Structure formats: C-alpha cells, structure tokens
N, C-alpha and C positions, 0 to 999 in steps of 0.2 A: 591186785593187793589186799590184803585186810587192813578193813577200816580202825584206827585209833578208837577203843571204846571211849574216850573222852572227847571226840570229835563230834558235835553236835551232828545230827543227820538233817540231810535235805528235806524234811517234811513240813507241811504247812506252807502258807505263799510267802516265796520269796521276792521281795522287791528285783526292778528291772536292772540295777547294775549287778545285781548277784547272778541272774541270769546270764548278762554280757560274759562275765567274768568266767562261768563256768562253761564257755562253748572253747575254753583252752582244753577241755577233756579230750576234745577231737585231734589235739595234736601230739605229736610224738616226735622222739629223736630217732632220725636213721642213723643203724647200724654202721660200724668202721665198713668201707665199701667192699673189702675182700669177701665178706660176708654172704651177702646175698647172691654174690656172682657163683660163688665156688658151690652152695647150696642147690642153686639152678645148673650146674655145669653137672653137679652128681646126679640129680633128678632125671636130667636128660639123660645123660650116661646110661643110667642105669634101664629108662625106658628103650633107648636102642639096642642094650645087649641084650633085651627081651626079644625085639623085632627080629636082630640078626641070628639069635638061637635058634628061632620057631620058622627061620627061612620067610618071614612077613616083608623083608625090606632087604634088597642086594648091598646096602650101603648106610651110613648111620642117619637116618632122614631128618630125627628132632635134633640133631648136632646143626647139621647144615643150614634146616629151616628155622630153627628159634634160638639155640646157642650162640651159632657167630652172628643174628641177627642182635641178640641180648648184647652181645660184647660190642658190636658197632655203636648200639644206643648210647652206650654207659661210655664210651669213648667221645662222641660226637657232643653229646648233649650240652655238658658244661661250658666247653670252650664257645659254643655259638651262642647259649643265653647269656655267657658274659660278657661276650664280645658286644650284645645287644645292651649291654648296661645293666643286666638285671639280675639279681641274686642265685648264687646255684652253686650247690658243694658237689666234690666227688662222692660222697655218701648218700646225697640225695639222687645222684643220678645212676648211682649203683641199684638202688634200691628202688626206683621208678623202671629202672630196664627190666629187672630181674622179676618185679610183681607185674608187669606187664605182659612179660613174656609167659610167665604162669598163667596167667589168666587166659591168655591165646592156646597155650598148650593143653588144658583143659577145655575150651569151646571145641577146638578141633576132637581131642580125643573125645568127648562126651558127643560131639554129632557123629563121627564115625560107629561108635558102639551102640546107640540107639538106632540111628537111619542107615546103617549100611555102608555103603561107597560115598561118592560125590567127595571125594576129597579136594579137588580145586573149591568147591563150594565153603564147605567149613573152613578151610586155611584161609581162602580169601576173607570170608568174614570174622576170622582170628584176627589177621592183619590190620584190618578196619578198624575193630574195637581196641585192638592194641593202639592204632592213634589214636582214637578217639578219648582212650583214658589217659593217655601222655598228655593230649593237649589239655584235657580237663584240669590234669594236675599243675600241668606249666603255667595254664591260665591264672590256679588259684596262689599258686606261691611264688611265681615269679613277674608275671605281665599280664595283665588282664585284657591285653589286645590278643585276639585269637589270630588275626593277620600275622603278628610278629613272633607267635608262639606256635605256628603251624610247622615251620622250617625244622627246629629243632625235635618237633614230635613225630617229624618222618624221620627220622635218622636211627629208627628202629624198625621201621616197617620197611622202607625201602631196599636194603639189603636181602629181607625175605622175599620182595617182589621179583627182586634181580635172581633169587636164587630158584624160585618156583618158576620161572621162566623158562630155566635149564632144566628142571626135574619133572613139571606138572603139564602134560601134554595139553594142545588145545590153546585157546587165547585167553590163557591165566593172566598174562600182561594186563590187558583190556580189561577182564575181569575185576581184578584188584585195585585198578585205579577207578572203575567206576563204584567200586565198592567205598574207597574210599572217600571220594565227591561227598556219594551218598550220609556217612557219618559225617563228613566235615559240614554239611548244610545241616542235619540233627543238632550236632552240637552246639553250632553257632547261634541257631534257635534257642537252644538251652539257657546258653549263656544272658542271650537278650532278654529272656525270662525272669533270669534271676537278676539282672542287672535293672529291670526298668523299675520294679517298685519299689527299690531303694532310691532312685533317682525322682522319681516323682513325689515320693515322701519327705527326701531330705536335701535334694537339689545334689546330690554326689551318688558318683558310680559306686556301685555294690560291689563288684568284683574288685576294683581297685582299694578299696578298703578290706576287703578281704586279704589283698597283697599286703597291705599295710600291717593287717593285726598278724599275718602268721610271721613279717618279718621283725617285728617287737616280738613275738615270743622265743623267736628261733635267730635272730640275731642280735636285738637289744635295738632294731631301729626307732626311732623316733618319728617316722613318716605320719603315723599315724594324727601326730599332733596338726598337719596341714587341714585334714579333713575335719578336725574339731574345730579349727579357727574359722572354717568356712561356715560351720552349723554356729559358731556361737555368738553371744551377744553383751554387751557390756551392762556392768552393774556397779552402783554404789553402795558399801559395805561398810557397817561401822567394823571397828577392831578395838575393845578395850584392853588397856595394858597397864600394869601396876611396877611402878619402878622402883626398886629398893635399894638404898643406898646404906652400907654397913660401914661402921666402925674398924677401918684395917683391914677390910676384906674388897673384894670383888662385888659389883652388881649384881642383883639379881634382875632378872625380866621376867615377869609373868603377864605374856601377852596371847591374847584368845583370839584368832581370826575366826569369823563368818564363813569361811570357805570351806570347801570338803578337800581332802587328800585322797584324791582318785582321778583317774579310774581303777589303775591295775600297774603293776609292774614299775617303771620309770618315766611311764607318758604322762603329761600333763601335770597336774598339781600331786602327783601319787607322794612324792618325797617332802612336800611341804614343810612338815616339823621341822626335818631336819635341814633344809635349806635355811628357814628364818632362824634355826638356832643358831646357823653360822654366819646368817648375813648381819645380825647384832654383835656387840661388843657385850662384853660380861658373861654372865651366867643365866643362860635363857631355858625357860620352858614355855612350851607350846601345847597346851591342850587342846580339844575339841571344842569348837563353838557349835552352833546352829546352823548347820547346812546339810543337804543331802547332796546325792549323785548329781542333782541339775546344777551345784555351784562348784562344779570339777573346773580348775585352771584348764584353760586349752593349753598351755605350757607354762612350764616353771617360770619361764622369763615374766609371765605376770605379777609372779611373788613379788617382785622390786618394788611394784607401785604398793604394794601391803609395809614392806620395808621403809621406803620413801615418807609414806602417809605416816606413819608410827615416829618414825624421828623427826619428823617434822613438828611434832606435838612436846618434843624435848623443851622448846624454848619457852620460859614462863613459867616451868614446872615450880610447885609449891612443897615442899616437903615437911613432912609431919612425924614427930619421934612417936605416935601411939598408934595404938589399935585395940579393939574390942578382944574378950576371948571367943573363940570359936562356939558355935550352938548350932543345935540341929532344929530344922523346923520337916514336919509330915504333914502331908495332906493327900489322902486316898493310897494311893499305889506309889506316890512320888517322896522320896525324902531327900533335903537339901543339907548340906554342910556349907554354915554362913559364917563369915567373919569379915567384918569392916574395918579399912584402913582411911582414919579421916574422912573423906567423901567419898571414899571407892569402898563398892560392896563387892566382896569376892563369894560368889554361889557355886558351888559343886553339887548338881543334880542326879540322883541314881535313883533308877525303880527296882534295884535289887530286893528280893529275886526274881522278880520279872524281866523279860527282855528291855535291856537298857539300850536305845540303838539311837541313831540318826533323828533330829529335830529339823524340820523344814527351816529356811531361813526366816519366814516371816514371823515365827517363836520368838526370835532375838529382837526383833522390833518390838514385840509386845511385851517381851521382857522388861526390855530397857524403858518403854514407857511406863510399865508399874512401878519400877525402881526408882524413874528419875523424879518420883514424890518425894523420896525421903534420900536422894543420894544423887551425886553427880556423874558418877561412873558408876557403870553395873558391867561386873566381869563375870559372866554365865557360862560356866563349862559342863557340857554334857559329858558327864564320868564316861560313859561309852563303855561298861564292864561287866555285862551279864550278854551274852548271846544264848538266845533260844533258838526254835526251831524256825520260827518267821524272824523275817530281818524289815518287815513293813516300817517304814520312817513313821516320828509321829506327827501328825498334819494339825495344821492350826483348826482350830473349831472341835474336835474332837474331845473326847473326856478327859483323856490323857493331857492333853494341852491344857485344860481346863484346871487340871490339879497341881500342873507347874507353875501357871500363872497363879492361881489361888496361893499356892507354897511362896512362890516369888513373892506376894504382896505382904505375906505376914512377916516374911524375912526383913523387907525394908522396913515394917513398923517396929520390930523387936530390934533390929540393929542399931535405931536411933535411942532406944531405950538403957541399951548397953553402957557400962562405962569404960571411957578411953583411957590405956594403960599404959605405959612406955613397953617397947617389944623389941626382942632379938629374933635374928634371924640366921639360919644355915642352910648351906645348899651343897648336894654332893650328886655325884654323876657316875655310874659304874656301866662298864662296858659289859655284856653279857655273852656267854659262851656260846650262842646258838645264831644259827644263821637265818636269813629271811625267810627261807621255805620252812624254817621251823616256827614263824611266826614274830620274828623281834626285829625291829631296825637298826638303823645304825646307833641311834641314842641310846641303845639298853634303857637302863631305869634311871632315872631323875628325882632327886627327891628334895621339897623345901620343908623345912621345919620352923614354924613362927612358934616362937615362946612369949608369953603374956602373964608377969605377973607368977613364973613358976608352972605355968600351964600350957603343955608342949602339945601342938597341932602338926600332924607329917600329912604333906601333901605329895602323893606318889604317883609317878607318871611313867607309863611303860610304853615303850615307841613300837607301839604293836595294833593290829584291831582287833579290837575288842577282846572279851575273856570268856573262857569257858566259863559254863553256867555252874554258877557254886562257888567258883574257886575267889572270889572278891572276899567272899567272908572268911575264908582261909588265911588268906593274906592278912588282912584287917586286923582279924583274931590274934594274930602274932604279931602284928606293930602293937595293940594295945599294953602289951607287956613294956614297950619302952615308952609310948607317948599317952599321953591324955585321950587324944580323939585322933581320928587318921580318916583319911579316904583316898582308894586306890582309882586310877583312871588310866585311862589308853590314848595315843593319840589319834586314833584311827588311820595310820598309816598306812597307805594302799600298796607301797614296796613289797609287802610279805603275800601281795594275790598276785604273783604271777600266774600262777597254776590253778587255783581255785578260788571263789568268791568268800569260801571259808577257811580261814587260818587264824583262829584267835591266840592270844596268851594262854598257854596251859594244854594246847592240843596235841602236844607231846608227850604228856604225860610227866614233866618233870617240875611237879609243884613244890615238892620238899626242898629241893634245889634252889627252886626260884625263889621261894621264902627267905631262906639265909642268905641269899644274895641282898635280898631288898632289907633283910635287917642290918647288913654289914654296912649299906648304903646310908641306912636312918642313923646309925650309930655316928659315921662319919660326919652325917649334916647334922647331927646334936653338937660333933667336937666342934664343927667350923662357926657354930651360932656367935654373933659380935651384937653389941647394940645398934639398931637401925632406926631408920626414917624413911617413910615412903610417899609415893605421889601418884595421882592416876590421871589417863588421859584418856578419850576417844577420839581416834581418827576417823576419818571418812575416807577411804580409799576408793579413788575416784576411778572410775572407767576402768575397771576391772573385767576381762574379757573369760566368762566361763561358759561351759556348755551351752546353757539358757532353759528357761522354763518346760519342763516335761520333755526334753531334748533327748536325754539318756532313755526315757522310758518309751518314747517312739522309736529310739534307734532299736533298742533289745525287743520290741514287738514286732517290729518290720523283719528283722533277721529271724525271731522263731517263727513268723510266720511261713518265712522263704523257706528254713529249714523242714516245715512241714509238708511243705508241697514238693521238695527236691525229691524226695523215692517215686511217687508214683509219676513226673514229669520227666525224669530218665528213664525209669521203665517203659513208659509210653513212646518215648523217642526210639528209645534202643528197639522194641516190638514192631515200630512203623519202619524203622532202616533194616531190619532183619525182614521181613515181607515185601521190601523193594529188591532186597540181594536177591531174594530167591526168584522173583521175577526176571531180575537181569541175567541170573545164574540160565534159567529157562531157556532164556532168548538165546547166549551165547552158548550154551551147550544142549541143544534140542534133544540129542540121543541119549541123554543122562536120565 
C-alpha cells in the first residue's frame, strides 16, 4: 500500500511504545476460507495434469498426497482447537492448511528436481515440516502450550502418512513418524528459547503474551490486561480539574489526568479520555497531562479510581466569577497559552513547529511545584499537537524540560499580575465522520471558549493521538478569524493505534474538511456562552495500577531482541532436523 505523503515517516529514534505497537505490521486478516483451498486445489490439479500427461505418474499423486491432507487439516483443525477452549476460525484453518500444503509441495518438488529420486525422503521431510509449521502457527495464535497444539497440528500430516503408507514402498510410515518426532523436538526447543528471555525479564511467558497480543488484534480480546496487571505497580498521581458553572447552561469540566491513554486498541487505558468523559456529569474535556507509556493503566477499570478521586474534591468547592485574559509565554522552544481562573492556573504547552510529544510524569510534579508558589491548583496540558519523525518523550533534566519549567515559572508570576474580570464560557462537541483507523476517537472535536471582557479564547481538543506536522498552525490560523486566541490539542487516545504506532490527526489528508468542522464547533461554542464561575481542585488518585517504571521499554526491548534472533534460531533448528532426518532415511532405505 502506498504511504500517504502526509503521514510521518518512521525515521529517527522511536520510543519503545511505538516499536511495540508497530509489531502489528506482522499481523494480517485471513481471507474467506474457500479461497486458499481453491487456489491450492487448482495448483495441485495443474501439477497432477502435467504428471499424468507426461506419464510420470499413473494416478493423481499430488491430489492424494497433498490436496486431501490439506482438506482434512482444514476440516479437523478448528473443531479440535475450539474444543480445547482456544480461538480458531474457519478462515484461519483454511489459510493454515493451504499454506502448509504449499510449503510441503515446494519442499518435495525442489528436492526431486535438485537431487533426483528419493521421494520417500523429500515427502517425509515435507510432512514433518508441515507439522512443525502448523505447530508453530497454532502455538502463536491459539495456545502457547505445544503439547495441547500437537494434536491439531497433526491433522494435516496424519492423512499424508496414511496415504504414503499405501503409495510409497518401504517403511515409509516409520520414517515419517521419526521425522515428526525430530521436528517436534526441534520446535519444542525453539519455543523454549522464545519463552525463556521474556520469563526471565518480566516473569511472564512470552508465547502466552503473544497469544494475547494476536487475540487482541484479531478478536478484540482483552486478555493482554492479565499480563499487564502481573507486571504493573501502584502509583499516586495528582489530577487537576477546573469546574465551570454556567448560568442557564450545563457544567463544564476540564480535567487533566497525569495518566497515559495507552497502550493500543481497546486494552489498558487506551480509551481513557472517552471513559472519563462518560463517567463524569456535564460537558467534559480530558486533555493530555504529563505521562508516558510507563503510566498506561493496566485496565480501564483503574480509571474508576480517577473518577472517584476527582468527585471527592467537589465537596467544599468555592466558585469565583472572575478570570484573567489569556496570554502567551515562550521560553526556548516552548510556547504556553495561559489563563488563570481565581486560584487555578490553566497552562497549555506546545513546542510547535518542533515535536510535541509526551512529557514524563516527573514533569507534572515539577510543574506543580513551580506553579504552587503563585496558585493553588495547576492544570498543565501537553497539547500533543505536532508529530515529527522521532517519538522520544521529554525527560526530566533535559534542556526541553528546563524550558518547560522556566516558562511555567514565568507564567505563574505573570498570572498574578493580570487583572481578574467576570468571564463567560461556552462548550460544543462535534462528532467527526472519520473512523478510528483514520485517526479519530469517539469524542470527535470538543471546544471550550472562554470570554473575558470581550476577548475570546478557544481551547480545541481532538480525540486523537497527536497531529500531523504543520497542521496545528493551519487550524489555529483559521480559528483566529473567530476568536482572539486559540490552542489546538489532542487527547492522545490510543484506540486509534490498533494497526500502527503512528496515526495522527490529519494523516488522511482531510485538513480542509477538518478545519471546517472545527470552525463550526467553535461557532457553536460561542453561541453557547453564558456568564460563569469556576472552582479548581487537585485530586490525589490513590493506588492506581499502571504498567510501571520502564516496563514498556523493557517489554519492547525484550520482544525486539527475540525477533532479531528468531530467523537464525529457526534456520539452525531446521538445518539440524534436516541432517538428522537424512541420517534416519539412510538407515531405513540403505539401498537408495
């Protein structure tokens, strides 16, 4: 498939979470079950026709020795695997049977062409390889226990052995059985070599994790969360919230969790923004705080702790009818949009046109520490609105982190010098006609407009994971025709990252259409404005179970290392199995 020119290319150093998400490129959807069977039957029929025409064989050898076993394997695999309580579909069973049969046909044909006769050797090795390949695939997609998958793996080769016993002279059945035992032992050792590094590193079985990963991408299973919880740890995270009460209108809740909405698809906290939006009453905006993939929730159930903590701060809230004008502060590569609501400071940070990516959790504590010199509550938002080639997060102690802290310190000082005036607030939400595969979550685009003494500020939030490089300015420039100041944000939801670690807002090249939707949403928010008062709070969310420090990097690194060594390991295993098979053949067929 040709890459969209607007999609950022995978150059530069990617962070570990993107490398893990990009493993999905190895996955694909099996075609409708008749297609692989029909293609294999046609191929086998053509070979048989050629053999019969030239007189090389008096009967349809390929059909009897390959096509019939393929059909048997297709028919038997799904019921057996399903009876063992593991996932399997007719489409996968068909693709597996036909693909394995094709490999077997190629091995047999290549051996005969290159080395002349010895049909029992090449056909026996082909059957053993088919068994090993089927065992490998079934262990990967259905059940990591090779002993349980051995029976369904045999369903294609047992008919081949039986047919070979009638059609091939000599002790072929014994030869094929020994070959199967050799390949079974080889693949069992291979599975152990794959499993052991993961277990030693994270105390979780690697092949079982692979089963869960495949099940998530193919069936939407959440079994991955079992492994996430095993390697997770509890944390205590602050969450700043601005409550806006409006005259004659619904409440606006602007809450900033310092939890990362990942890792991908529907597992963990990937849909955190939408979950929190639905969990609170009123009109809720959930922008991105300071958190990397280390702070992914192990399960969306953990989000209830955030909801409970924020709702627990409602008692005793003191509302104030005034706010300052919004203003901007810049330091180095960092630009902040700042607005104070009584004792609560709202800060939205971006590094546009440079990469604006995740800030690690330690940054939230540092920013709160700086800001509380001047204000009681600090709602810091990572705008997450410019995706470039590199996806590395901002780490505490880096030059970029120092720029963020310096800018936030300046913002806190300046906010106390700004005059507080009565303000109005408006809200709108617009569903967008795009799917998650196109980079947009369920919340579409949300807008909060704050008006102070006739000066309007628009906070625009897309439910997506970052934004195509340069797009933020196109949208913001269009918004400035309606308001005096604006910032564009994304929630960083990872429901849009089912198939790739990169799927930013605007990657489908729909910028003009998206801008028009956004302008309409801003207009609706302006029409919705009403006199308002606000109160701020900072909740401490206790004992939230997340992935844990450096766990996602450790997981991605281990998986990446395993993938590097898989080709030479399997090649070496097949070579050794082939040599042993040849020795067995010489012993059983000494005259050949």
